[in-house]
C-alpha positions as a Markdown table, in Angstrom:
| # | Residue | x | y | z |
|---|---|---|---|---|
| 1 | Unk | -10.9 | -4.2 | -34.2 |
| 2 | Unk | -12.3 | -6.4 | -31.4 |
| 3 | Unk | -11.9 | -5.8 | -27.6 |
| 4 | Unk | -8.8 | -7.9 | -27.2 |
| 5 | Unk | -7.0 | -6.2 | -30.1 |
| 6 | Unk | -8.0 | -2.8 | -28.8 |
| 7 | Unk | -6.7 | -3.7 | -25.3 |
| 8 | Unk | -3.4 | -4.8 | -26.9 |
| 9 | Unk | -3.1 | -1.7 | -28.9 |
| 10 | Unk | -3.8 | 0.5 | -25.9 |
| 11 | Unk | -1.1 | -1.3 | -23.9 |
| 12 | Unk | 1.3 | -1.0 | -26.8 |
| 13 | Unk | 0.7 | 2.8 | -26.8 |
| 14 | Unk | 1.2 | 2.8 | -23.1 |
| 15 | Unk | -2.4 | 3.6 | -22.3 |
| 16 | Unk | -2.8 | 1.0 | -19.6 |
| 17 | Unk | -5.0 | 3.3 | -17.5 |
| 18 | Unk | -7.5 | 3.4 | -20.4 |
| 19 | Unk | -7.1 | -0.3 | -21.1 |
| 20 | Unk | -7.8 | -1.2 | -17.5 |
| 21 | Unk | -11.2 | 0.5 | -17.5 |
| 22 | Unk | -12.3 | 0.1 | -21.1 |
| 23 | Unk | -14.8 | -2.6 | -20.5 |
| 24 | Unk | -16.3 | -0.9 | -17.5 |
| 25 | Unk | -16.6 | 2.4 | -19.4 |
| 26 | Unk | -18.2 | 0.6 | -22.4 |
| 27 | Unk | -20.8 | -0.9 | -20.1 |
| 28 | Unk | -21.4 | 2.5 | -18.5 |
| 29 | Unk | -21.8 | 4.1 | -21.9 |
| 30 | Unk | -24.4 | 1.5 | -22.8 |
| 31 | Unk | -26.4 | 1.8 | -19.6 |
| 32 | Unk | -26.2 | 5.6 | -19.3 |
| 33 | Unk | -26.4 | 6.1 | -23.1 |
| 34 | Unk | -23.3 | 8.3 | -23.1 |
| 35 | Unk | -22.5 | 10.3 | -26.1 |
| 36 | Unk | -19.3 | 9.1 | -27.9 |
| 37 | Unk | -17.5 | 12.3 | -26.9 |
| 38 | Unk | -18.4 | 11.7 | -23.2 |
| 39 | Unk | -17.1 | 8.2 | -23.4 |
| 40 | Unk | -13.8 | 9.3 | -24.9 |
| 41 | Unk | -13.6 | 12.1 | -22.3 |
| 42 | Unk | -14.1 | 9.6 | -19.5 |
| 43 | Unk | -11.4 | 7.3 | -20.9 |
| 44 | Unk | -8.9 | 10.1 | -21.3 |
| 45 | Unk | -9.7 | 11.3 | -17.8 |
| 46 | Unk | -9.1 | 7.7 | -16.5 |
| 47 | Unk | -5.7 | 7.6 | -18.4 |
| 48 | Unk | -4.7 | 11.0 | -16.9 |
| 49 | Unk | -5.6 | 9.9 | -13.4 |
| 50 | Unk | -3.7 | 6.6 | -13.9 |
| 51 | Unk | -0.7 | 8.5 | -15.1 |
| 52 | Unk | -0.7 | 11.0 | -12.2 |
| 53 | Unk | -1.1 | 8.1 | -9.7 |
| 54 | Unk | 1.9 | 6.3 | -11.3 |
| 55 | Unk | 4.0 | 9.5 | -11.1 |
| 56 | Unk | 3.1 | 9.9 | -7.5 |
| 57 | Unk | 4.1 | 6.3 | -6.7 |
| 58 | Unk | 7.4 | 6.7 | -8.6 |
| 59 | Unk | 8.2 | 10.0 | -6.8 |
| 60 | Unk | 7.4 | 8.4 | -3.5 |
| 61 | Unk | 9.8 | 5.6 | -4.2 |
| 62 | Unk | 12.5 | 8.0 | -5.3 |
| 63 | Unk | 12.5 | 9.9 | -2.0 |
| 64 | Unk | 13.8 | 6.8 | -0.3 |
| 65 | Unk | 12.3 | 7.8 | 3.1 |
| 66 | Unk | 13.3 | 5.6 | 6.0 |
| 67 | Unk | 9.7 | 5.1 | 6.9 |
| 68 | Unk | 7.5 | 6.1 | 3.9 |
| 69 | Unk | 4.3 | 5.3 | 5.7 |
| 70 | Unk | 4.9 | 7.7 | 8.5 |
| 71 | Unk | 2.8 | 10.9 | 8.7 |
| 72 | Unk | 2.5 | 14.0 | 10.8 |
| 73 | Unk | -0.5 | 12.5 | 12.6 |
| 74 | Unk | 1.9 | 10.2 | 14.5 |
| 75 | Unk | 4.6 | 12.8 | 15.1 |
| 76 | Unk | 5.6 | 13.2 | 18.8 |
| 77 | Unk | 5.3 | 17.0 | 19.4 |
| 78 | Unk | 6.0 | 16.5 | 23.1 |
| 79 | Unk | 9.6 | 15.6 | 22.1 |
| 80 | Unk | 10.4 | 19.2 | 21.6 |
| 81 | Unk | 8.1 | 21.6 | 23.5 |
| 82 | Unk | 9.1 | 24.5 | 21.3 |
| 83 | Unk | 7.8 | 22.9 | 18.2 |
| 84 | Unk | 4.7 | 24.8 | 17.1 |
| 85 | Unk | 2.2 | 22.1 | 16.1 |
| 86 | Unk | -0.1 | 24.6 | 14.3 |
| 87 | Unk | 2.7 | 26.0 | 12.3 |
| 88 | Unk | 3.9 | 22.6 | 11.2 |
| 89 | Unk | 0.4 | 21.6 | 10.1 |
| 90 | Unk | -0.1 | 24.9 | 8.3 |
| 91 | Unk | 3.1 | 24.4 | 6.4 |
| 92 | Unk | 2.1 | 20.8 | 5.6 |
| 93 | Unk | -1.1 | 21.7 | 3.9 |
| 94 | Unk | 0.8 | 24.4 | 1.9 |
| 95 | Unk | -2.2 | 26.7 | 1.7 |
| 96 | Unk | 0.2 | 29.6 | 1.1 |
| 97 | Unk | 1.2 | 28.1 | -2.2 |
| 98 | Unk | -2.4 | 27.9 | -3.5 |
| 99 | Unk | -2.9 | 31.5 | -2.3 |
| 100 | Unk | 0.3 | 32.5 | -4.1 |
| 101 | Unk | 1.6 | 34.1 | -0.9 |
| 102 | Unk | 4.9 | 34.1 | 0.9 |
| 103 | Unk | 5.0 | 32.2 | 4.2 |
| 104 | Unk | 7.0 | 34.6 | 6.2 |
| 105 | Unk | 7.7 | 34.9 | 10.0 |
| 106 | Unk | 5.2 | 37.8 | 10.0 |
| 107 | Unk | 2.3 | 35.3 | 9.3 |
| 108 | Unk | -0.4 | 35.1 | 11.9 |
| 109 | Unk | 0.8 | 31.8 | 13.3 |
| 110 | Unk | 3.5 | 32.5 | 15.8 |
| 111 | Unk | 5.5 | 30.1 | 17.8 |
| 112 | Unk | 4.7 | 29.7 | 21.5 |
| 113 | Unk | 6.8 | 31.7 | 24.0 |
């Protein structure tokens, strides 16, 4: 199977992430003398990353936000003086999820009085 046929087969199998970087990875394997297992691992990793990226883009489109490029960095906290900026950013990074902890009102971040 030549490179063109391999590319077509990968796309037919819906492995476009792998197909997109195949030539680059083959050149890398030659220059760095990668073991075959490392080459396959890199290609699979590329495919997984491509799949995750596509899923993120699809979910972003499904949200149908009015202004999808807007972020908390541009939020006007002066609009409502009672809004606790630190609390909003703490919730945005969702550290409590990674720590497997409940984010309750008793948390150390309290709203200004």
